[in-house]
LOVOGU-729260 format. One record per atom (N, C-alpha, C): x, y, z. Coordinates in steps of 0.05 Angstrom, whole numbers, padded with zeros to 5 digits, always signed. Each point is the difference from the previous one (the first is absolute). Layout:
BEGIN
XYZ;...
END
This chain:
BEGIN
-00022+00367+00278;+00008-00005-00028;-00025+00005-00016;+00003+00013-00023;-00021+00004-00020;+00004-00018-00024;-00022-00014-00007;+00000-00019-00023;-00022+00010-00018;+00008+00000-00025;-00019+00007-00023;+00002-00023-00020;-00026-00007-00006;-00004-00025-00017;-00015+00010-00027;+00013-00005-00023;-00011+00005-00024;-00013-00027-00011;-00026+00000-00005;-00013-00025-00004;-00024+00004-00017;-00009-00021-00014;-00025+00000-00014;-00024-00011+00021;+00008-00012+00021;-00019-00013+00017;+00006+00008+00029;-00004+00024+00007;+00005+00009+00027;-00018-00016+00023;-00023-00010-00009;-00018-00013+00020;+00011-00025+00007;+00022-00014-00012;+00007-00023+00006;+00017+00003+00027;+00009+00025+00005;+00016+00002+00024;-00014+00007+00025;-00025+00006-00003;-00014+00012+00025;-00004-00019+00022;-00005-00027-00004;-00004-00018+00020;+00028-00009+00012;+00018-00010-00016;+00026-00009+00010;+00016+00021+00015;-00002+00026-00010;+00017+00021+00012;-00017+00017+00017;-00024-00008+00005;-00018+00017+00018;-00007-00016+00026;+00015-00017+00009;-00006-00017+00023;+00027-00006+00017;-00004-00012+00020;+00022-00011+00017;+00022+00022+00006;+00025-00011-00002;+00023+00017+00008;+00003+00025-00018;-00006-00004-00028;+00002+00023-00015;-00019+00020+00006;-00024-00008+00006;-00022+00020+00006;+00008+00015+00027;+00011-00011+00019;+00009+00013+00023;+00022+00020-00006;+00020-00008-00019;+00021+00014-00006;-00009+00028-00015;-00022-00003-00015;-00009+00024-00014;-00016+00016+00021;-00016-00011+00016;-00014+00016+00024;+00020+00015+00016;+00023-00012+00005;+00022+00011+00017;+00016+00019-00015;-00004+00003-00026;+00015+00018-00018;+00029-00008-00002;+00005-00026+00002;+00027-00009-00005;+00002-00006-00030;-00023-00003-00013;+00000-00006-00029;-00025+00011-00013;+00006+00012-00024;-00025+00009-00016;+00002-00015-00028;-00022-00007-00011;-00001-00012-00025;-00021+00013-00016;+00007+00011-00023;-00019+00013-00019;+00002-00013-00027;-00025-00004-00011;-00003-00016-00024;-00006+00022-00023;+00011-00007-00023;-00004+00018-00025;-00012-00020-00022;-00023+00007-00008;-00014-00015-00022;+00011+00009-00025;+00018-00016-00014;+00013+00008-00023;-00020+00009-00023;-00023-00014+00001;-00020+00005-00021;-00010+00030-00001;-00002+00010+00026;-00009+00027+00003;+00016+00020-00014;+00025-00007-00006;+00020+00020-00012;+00000-00003-00030;-00016-00020-00011;+00001-00001-00030;-00013+00023-00014;+00010+00009-00022;-00011+00022-00015;-00017-00012-00023;-00002-00025-00003;-00016-00016-00017;-00029+00005+00011;-00021+00006-00019;-00026+00003+00008;-00013-00024+00011;+00011-00023-00005;-00010-00026+00012;+00016-00008+00024;+00019+00018+00008;+00017-00008+00022;+00019-00023-00007;+00006-00004-00024;+00017-00024-00010;+00030+00004+00011;+00010-00022+00010;+00026+00001+00011;+00020-00020-00011;-00009-00014-00023;+00016-00019-00011;-00002+00000-00031;+00019-00012-00014;-00001-00003-00029;+00018-00022-00008;-00003-00005-00026;+00014-00022-00012;+00030+00003-00001;+00015-00021+00005;+00030+00004+00000;+00013+00004-00029;+00017+00019+00000;+00015+00006-00027;+00015-00028-00005;+00002-00006-00024;+00014-00025-00008;-00015-00023+00000;-00026+00002+00009;-00019-00024+00000;+00003-00016+00026;-00015-00021+00001;-00001-00016+00024;-00026-00001+00014;-00004-00017+00020;-00027-00003+00011;-00001+00021+00024;-00025+00004+00009;-00002+00017+00024;+00000+00032-00005;-00001+00012+00021;-00001+00030-00003;+00021+00012+00019;+00009+00024-00006;+00019+00015+00017;-00011+00023+00011;+00004+00006+00026;-00007+00025+00014;+00013+00024-00013;-00014+00021-00008;+00011+00023-00014;+00015+00017+00020;+00017+00018-00010;+00016+00015+00019;-00015+00025+00012;-00018+00013-00016;-00010+00026+00007;-00014-00001+00029;-00022-00020+00003;-00012+00002+00026;+00018-00005+00024;+00020-00018-00003;+00017-00006+00020;+00018+00024+00009;+00012+00013-00021;+00017+00023+00003;-00016+00023+00014;-00024+00004-00010;-00015+00021+00013;-00008-00005+00030;-00007-00026+00006;-00004-00007+00027;+00026+00003+00019;+00021-00008-00013;+00027+00001+00014;+00005+00032+00005;-00004+00016-00018;+00005+00029+00004;-00019+00011+00021;-00022-00011+00000;-00019+00009+00022;+00007-00006+00026;+00013-00024+00004;+00010-00009+00026;+00023+00020+00007;+00020+00006-00018;+00024+00018+00005;-00011+00027+00012;-00024+00009-00006;-00009+00025+00009;-00001+00000+00030;-00006-00022+00012;-00005-00005+00028;+00022-00016+00013;+00023-00001-00010;+00020-00017+00014;+00021+00018+00014;+00012-00010+00021;+00022+00013+00013;+00026-00002-00014;+00002-00021-00014;+00026-00006-00016;-00008+00007-00029;+00021+00010-00014;-00006+00006-00028;-00004-00025-00017;+00015-00020+00004;-00003-00025-00015;-00001-00023+00021;-00022-00008+00010;-00002-00024+00018;+00007-00025-00014;+00013-00019+00015;+00005-00025-00012;-00028-00012-00012;+00002-00010-00024;-00021-00009-00014;+00002-00029-00009;-00017-00016+00008;+00001-00031-00001;-00020-00010-00022;+00010-00015-00021;-00019-00011-00019;+00001-00026+00006;-00024-00015+00005;-00004-00028+00006;+00003-00015-00026;+00022-00015-00005;+00003-00012-00025;+00015-00028+00004;-00009-00019-00017;+00014-00026+00001;+00029+00001-00008;+00006+00021-00012;+00029+00004-00010;+00018+00013+00022;-00013+00007+00022;+00015+00014+00020;+00015-00019+00019;+00016+00011+00019;+00013-00014+00021;-00019-00013+00018;+00004-00023+00010;-00020-00014+00017;+00002+00013+00028;-00023+00007+00008;-00003+00012+00028;+00010-00019+00021;+00010+00015+00021;+00013-00016+00023;-00006+00019+00025;+00007-00013+00024;-00004+00014+00024;+00022+00022+00002;+00023-00003-00012;+00019+00021-00001;-00011+00024-00015;-00012-00006-00022;-00012+00023-00015;-00022+00016+00017;-00017-00018+00014;-00020+00011+00016;+00013+00020+00021;+00021-00008+00011;+00014+00016+00021;+00010+00025-00012;+00014-00004-00023;+00009+00025-00014;-00023+00021-00006;-00021-00010-00013;-00021+00016-00008;-00014+00012+00025;-00002-00014+00022;-00013+00012+00024;+00011+00025+00011;+00025+00005-00009;+00014+00024+00008;-00003+00025-00018;-00015-00006-00022;-00009+00024-00018;-00021+00018+00014;+00000+00025-00006;-00020+00018+00008;-00026-00003-00017;+00006-00004-00026;-00023-00003-00019;+00007-00021-00019;-00022-00013-00012;+00004-00019-00021;-00023+00001-00017;+00005-00005-00027;-00022-00003-00019;-00001-00029-00013;-00022-00011-00001;-00005-00027-00012;-00015+00003-00026;+00013-00008-00020;-00015-00003-00028;-00010-00027-00005;-00025-00004-00001;-00011-00028-00006;-00009-00002-00029;+00016-00016-00015;-00007-00005-00028;-00022-00021-00003;-00011+00000-00027;-00018-00020-00008;+00004-00007-00031;-00015-00019-00008;+00002-00010-00026;+00027-00010-00007;+00016+00011-00021;+00027-00009-00005;+00020+00017+00015;-00009+00019+00016;+00018+00018+00013;-00003+00028-00007;+00017+00017+00005;-00002+00027-00007;+00022+00010-00021;-00005+00021-00013;+00018+00009-00020;+00029+00006+00012;+00018-00012-00014;+00029+00002+00011;+00009+00027+00006;-00011+00019-00015;+00008+00030+00005;-00006+00008+00028;-00022-00010+00008;-00007+00007+00031;+00020-00012+00019;+00007-00025-00003;+00019-00011+00014;+00026+00014+00000;+00011+00004-00022;+00024+00016-00003;-00001+00027+00014;-00022+00013-00001;-00001+00027+00010;-00004+00001+00028;-00016-00018+00014;-00009+00007+00027;+00008-00023+00019;+00002-00026-00009;+00005-00023+00018;+00029-00003+00010;+00003+00000+00026;+00026-00004+00012;+00004-00030+00007;-00021-00017+00002;+00003-00026+00010;-00023-00017-00015;+00010-00020-00013;-00018-00020-00010;+00003-00026+00019;-00025-00008+00012;+00002-00021+00020;-00021-00019-00005;+00007-00027+00002;-00018-00021-00003;-00003-00014+00027;-00024-00011+00006;-00002-00017+00025;+00004-00030-00004;+00005-00008-00024;+00005-00027-00004;-00002-00009-00030;+00009-00022-00006;+00001-00009-00027;-00027-00015-00009;-00019+00016-00001;-00028-00008-00010;-00014+00024-00011;-00020-00004-00016;-00014+00023-00012;-00025+00006+00014;-00008+00024+00006;-00023+00011+00011;-00013+00017-00020;-00028+00006+00006;-00015+00017-00019;+00009+00029-00001;+00009+00009+00022;+00012+00028-00001;+00019+00004+00024;+00007+00025+00004;+00019+00007+00021;-00011+00007+00027;-00029-00003+00004;-00011+00010+00024;+00006-00021+00023;-00001-00028-00005;+00004-00016+00022;+00030+00002+00010;+00020+00000-00019;+00027+00003+00007;+00004+00026+00016;-00013+00022-00009;+00003+00026+00016;-00010-00003+00028;-00023-00016+00004;-00011-00004+00027;+00021-00016+00015;+00012-00020-00011;+00018-00015+00015;+00023+00015+00010;+00010+00018-00018;+00025+00016+00006;-00007+00021+00022;-00024+00011-00003;-00007+00021+00018;-00006-00012+00028;-00012-00023+00001;-00002-00015+00027;+00024-00005+00013;+00020-00010-00018;+00027-00011+00011;+00015+00024+00010;+00002+00023-00014;+00015+00022+00010;-00012+00019+00019;-00025-00003+00001;-00016+00020+00020;+00006-00010+00028;+00000-00026+00004;+00004-00010+00029;+00029+00005+00011;+00017+00009-00018;+00029+00005+00008;+00003+00031+00005;-00021+00014-00005;+00001+00031+00006;+00000+00002+00031;+00019+00015+00010;+00000+00006+00031;-00026+00007+00011;-00008-00013+00020;-00027+00008+00013;-00023-00016-00010;+00000-00015-00023;-00020-00015-00009;-00006-00025+00016;+00022-00014+00006;-00003-00022+00020;+00011+00009+00025;-00005-00016+00021;+00007+00007+00027;+00031+00006+00004;+00016-00013-00018;+00030+00003+00003;+00014-00019-00020;+00027+00003-00004;+00013-00017-00018;-00002-00026+00006;-00001-00008+00026;-00002-00028+00009;-00025-00015-00009;-00020+00016-00009;-00025-00010-00014;+00004-00015-00026;+00020+00008-00015;+00008-00012-00025;+00027-00013-00002;+00017+00005+00018;+00030-00008-00003;+00003-00032+00000;-00017-00013+00015;+00002-00029-00002;-00018-00015-00019;-00011+00017-00017;-00022-00014-00017;+00016-00012-00023;-00014-00021-00013;+00010-00013-00023;+00013+00020-00021;+00021-00005-00012;+00014+00016-00019;+00014+00023+00010;-00015+00018+00016;+00015+00023+00010;+00027-00007+00015;+00000-00021+00016;+00025-00006+00012;+00020-00018-00017;-00011-00007-00023;+00017-00016-00017;-00007-00030+00003;-00015-00005+00020;-00009-00028+00004;-00032-00003-00001;-00009-00023-00004;-00028-00004+00002;-00006-00001+00029;-00024+00012+00009;-00006-00001+00027;-00006-00027+00013;+00007-00004+00025;-00004-00024+00013;-00030-00003+00008;-00008-00027+00006;-00030-00003+00005;-00009+00014+00024;-00025+00008-00002;-00012+00015+00022;-00026-00017+00011;-00004+00001+00026;-00019-00015+00014;-00013+00018+00020;-00027-00005+00007;-00014+00016+00021;-00018-00021+00016;-00015+00011+00019;-00018-00018+00013;-00022-00011-00018;-00009-00025+00009;+00008-00017+00022;+00025-00016-00005;+00013-00009+00024;+00024-00015-00004;-00005-00028-00015;-00025-00010+00001;-00006-00024-00013;-00026+00004-00016;+00002-00008-00026;-00023+00004-00018;-00003-00023-00018;-00021-00015+00002;-00005-00025-00016;+00020-00018-00001;+00013-00003+00024;+00023-00020+00002;+00025+00010-00007;+00002+00025-00009;+00027+00012-00008;+00011+00018+00022;+00024-00003+00008;+00011+00015+00021;+00018+00023-00007;+00001+00020+00014;+00019+00022-00003;+00026-00012+00008;+00023+00006-00014;+00027-00008+00008;+00005+00008+00030;+00009-00021+00015;+00003+00005+00030;+00018+00023+00006;+00021+00004-00019;+00020+00021+00007;-00012+00026+00001;-00022+00005-00016;-00014+00026-00001;-00015+00005+00027;-00006-00021+00014;-00013+00004+00026;+00018+00001+00024;+00025-00003-00007;+00020-00005+00022;+00005+00027+00017;-00002+00022-00015;+00008+00025+00012;+00031+00007+00000;+00015-00019-00012;+00027+00003-00002;+00007+00016-00026;+00005+00025+00002;+00000+00018-00025;+00024-00007-00016;+00022-00008+00010;+00023-00005-00016;-00004-00027-00016;-00012-00020+00011;-00006-00025-00015;-00021+00007-00020;-00021+00016+00006;-00019+00008-00021;+00011+00015-00023;+00021+00018+00004;+00012+00016-00020;+00015-00018-00019;+00015-00022+00012;+00016-00020-00015;-00018-00016-00015;-00023-00008+00012;-00020-00016-00017;-00012+00016-00024;-00006+00024+00004;-00011+00016-00019;+00019+00003-00023;+00027+00005+00008;+00021+00004-00021;+00001-00025-00017;+00003-00023+00014;+00004-00024-00014;-00022-00007-00018;-00024+00004+00008;-00024-00003-00018;-00001+00017-00024;+00008+00027+00006;+00004+00018-00024;+00021-00009-00020;+00022-00008+00009;+00021-00008-00016;-00007-00027-00016;-00012-00017+00014;-00008-00025-00016;-00024+00005-00019;-00019+00015+00006;-00019+00006-00019;+00012+00015-00027;+00017+00019+00007;+00011+00015-00023;+00018-00017-00018;+00016-00020+00012;+00017-00017-00013;-00016-00019-00018;-00025-00012+00013;-00013-00017-00016;-00019+00012-00021;-00010+00024+00006;-00022+00010-00018;+00011+00023-00017;+00020+00013+00007;+00012+00022-00016;+00028+00001+00001;+00014-00020-00014;+00028-00002+00000;+00014+00021-00012;-00015+00015-00017;+00012+00026-00011;+00007+00021+00021;-00020+00002+00019;+00005+00016+00023;+00020-00008+00019;+00002-00026+00005;+00017-00013+00019;+00028+00005-00008;+00006-00001-00026;+00027+00003-00009;+00011+00029+00006;-00017+00018+00004;+00008+00029+00004;+00006+00005+00031;-00007-00019+00016;+00002+00005+00031;+00029-00007+00009;+00010+00018+00016;+00025-00003+00012;-00004-00015+00026;+00006-00028+00000;-00005-00015+00023;+00019+00002+00020;-00008+00002+00027;+00016+00003+00022;+00009-00027+00010;+00018-00001+00018;+00009-00023+00012;-00024-00015+00016;-00018+00018+00010;-00023-00012+00015;-00020-00013-00021;-00002+00012-00024;-00018-00008-00022;+00010-00029-00009;+00026-00002-00002;+00010-00028-00009;-00006-00019+00022;+00002+00005+00025;-00008-00019+00020;-00027-00005-00001;-00018+00019-00003;-00030-00004+00000;-00008-00017-00022;+00015-00001-00023;-00009-00012-00024;+00012-00032+00001;+00018-00005+00019;+00009-00025+00001;-00021-00020+00007;-00002-00025-00017;-00019-00018+00006;-00001-00010+00030;
END
């Protein structure tokens, strides 16, 4: 997958997207990420990229010219004529694991990171295919949401992780919160690992994990729990 990021602060991405799993994915050529400094495309002698909003109001709005020229520069090197273009915006649909799975199947993606009061609406109307938010709160700009989305979708690209089993049982992906995890030592500061996990009985362990995941989801995320199609076994596991 090729990812292009339009941003005023490309340096923000270097640490988070230059280490761990994403670093290996880039080294293995499963993923490429290119950054485009929007300011470099400004025709203003001071590289100005914002101006006052028409109609009045506080703050500044990112002007269309630098963004559109940067976007056209990306198109010169794309395999697709019009790659899916994501604008990180609190007005967008809330990001989810389902969205991450869908986006991970794209060959190319463009992320547009806004700042100030946002970008000129004409840019959104012309090039943006998806407006996406990562939650109901306000951030300084679109860079952190872009990093979150790139991290979430990158690990779903075939070959980035060891296999689908590496993420299929994780919280949210399966529709449930993940069951508690334990490792050595079996006893730590007076707290013991549940005996069933030391039993070697794989069927009992499977049922224990399923029950714990169901109970956690029911108690902490009832919104997710309501979407689960409970099996007969699930009903038995949830009985007091």
